Backbone bond lengths (Angstrom), bond angles and torsions (degrees), N, CA, C in turn:
res aa  C-N    CA-C-N  psi(-1)  N-CA   C-N-CA  omega(-1)  CA-C   N-CA-C  phi
1 M - - - 1.448 - - 1.530 107.37 -
2 P 1.361 116.16 138.53 1.464 119.22 179.70 1.533 110.75 -61.75
3 E 1.325 115.50 152.30 1.477 119.42 -176.98 1.518 112.74 -60.55
4 F 1.323 118.06 -35.61 1.456 119.25 -176.37 1.524 112.23 -70.87
5 L 1.313 119.39 -9.81 1.464 123.15 176.94 1.525 112.31 -99.17
6 E 1.293 117.63 -0.13 1.453 120.65 -179.42 1.521 108.89 -94.35
7 F 1.308 117.14 112.92 1.431 122.89 -176.23 1.524 112.81 -112.86
8 G 1.296 117.32 8.86 1.449 120.66 179.11 1.541 111.04 61.42
9 K 1.315 114.81 -134.33 1.469 119.32 -178.26 1.521 113.09 -76.05
10 H 1.356 116.78 -2.98 1.490 120.80 178.59 1.508 112.43 -94.46
11 T 1.311 116.68 6.00 1.493 119.88 -175.47 1.512 111.52 -58.85
12 T 1.321 117.99 -44.34 1.463 121.70 -178.68 1.527 110.89 -59.99
13 Y 1.344 116.64 -44.42 1.469 121.60 179.06 1.516 110.67 -62.94
14 V 1.320 116.93 -48.05 1.462 120.51 -177.13 1.502 112.65 -63.33
15 V 1.346 115.93 -46.41 1.433 119.86 -179.00 1.520 111.83 -65.61
16 S 1.303 117.84 -42.54 1.468 120.93 -179.65 1.549 109.67 -67.85
17 S 1.306 118.62 -38.03 1.470 121.19 178.53 1.537 109.85 -65.93
18 F 1.325 116.24 -44.01 1.474 118.72 179.06 1.533 110.31 -64.50
19 S 1.320 116.62 -43.11 1.475 120.26 -179.37 1.541 110.78 -62.24
20 L 1.335 116.47 -45.40 1.457 119.53 179.76 1.519 111.95 -63.72
21 T 1.310 117.22 -40.61 1.458 122.00 178.21 1.524 111.29 -61.95
22 M 1.316 116.33 -46.15 1.473 119.92 178.74 1.496 111.54 -63.81
23 M 1.360 117.08 -38.67 1.461 120.76 179.32 1.542 111.20 -63.96
24 V 1.347 116.32 -42.65 1.444 120.11 178.20 1.519 111.77 -63.50
25 L 1.342 116.19 -41.73 1.473 119.67 178.62 1.527 111.68 -63.09
26 V 1.292 117.85 -42.95 1.476 122.92 179.70 1.533 109.33 -64.04
27 I 1.320 117.85 -46.35 1.445 121.80 177.69 1.505 111.64 -60.28
28 N 1.325 116.09 -40.86 1.472 120.41 178.49 1.526 111.35 -62.39
29 V 1.280 118.57 -44.58 1.464 121.13 178.75 1.500 113.01 -65.88
30 V 1.343 115.95 -43.23 1.467 121.28 -179.95 1.531 110.98 -61.67
31 T 1.316 115.98 -49.69 1.465 119.12 -179.01 1.526 112.31 -65.41
32 A 1.329 117.68 -36.73 1.473 118.67 176.52 1.514 110.46 -63.70
33 R 1.325 118.22 -42.11 1.468 120.75 -179.71 1.530 109.90 -66.49
34 L 1.324 118.43 -39.75 1.486 120.70 177.59 1.530 111.54 -64.65
35 R 1.309 117.23 -41.06 1.461 120.09 177.37 1.512 112.19 -64.45
36 L 1.341 115.85 -41.92 1.463 120.32 177.88 1.518 111.07 -61.53
37 A 1.316 116.83 -46.25 1.437 120.20 179.38 1.524 112.62 -60.97
38 A 1.327 116.23 -40.49 1.477 120.04 177.66 1.515 110.24 -65.89
39 R 1.325 118.39 -39.91 1.467 120.76 179.90 1.513 110.82 -67.32
40 I 1.329 117.34 -39.74 1.450 120.29 176.62 1.519 111.45 -62.35
41 K 1.314 115.81 -43.66 1.469 121.30 178.93 1.527 111.30 -60.37
42 R 1.353 116.85 -46.52 1.465 120.00 178.55 1.523 112.27 -63.21
43 T 1.309 116.96 -38.53 1.447 121.17 178.90 1.521 111.33 -64.95
44 R 1.317 116.09 -44.36 1.480 120.04 179.43 1.527 110.06 -63.97
45 Q 1.317 117.84 -38.72 1.473 121.65 179.07 1.553 109.23 -64.26
46 R 1.316 114.22 -44.19 1.464 118.61 -178.53 1.527 111.12 -65.58
47 L 1.331 117.03 -39.43 1.482 120.44 176.62 1.519 112.15 -65.84
48 A 1.316 116.34 -38.15 1.484 120.75 177.05 1.505 110.03 -64.01
49 L 1.320 118.53 -40.71 1.464 121.29 178.07 1.529 111.64 -64.43
50 E 1.352 115.39 -40.49 1.457 119.33 -178.95 1.533 110.89 -68.60
51 E 1.322 116.32 -34.12 1.478 119.07 178.95 1.538 111.65 -69.36
52 N 1.314 115.57 -34.95 1.472 121.06 -178.74 1.522 112.96 -78.42
53 S 1.302 117.59 -15.05 1.474 120.88 -176.25 1.528 111.46 -82.98
């Protein structure tokens, strides 16, 4: 294992912190994309209703 990956007795803390951070970042991106998609869908529906009126 490369030297920069050797954390001694702190390995558990470092790996769990990194994993949690990556999980939060992924969840943040996924939820932002889902919210954007929902907002675009609502806007398109509203524009379609206005055009038909």
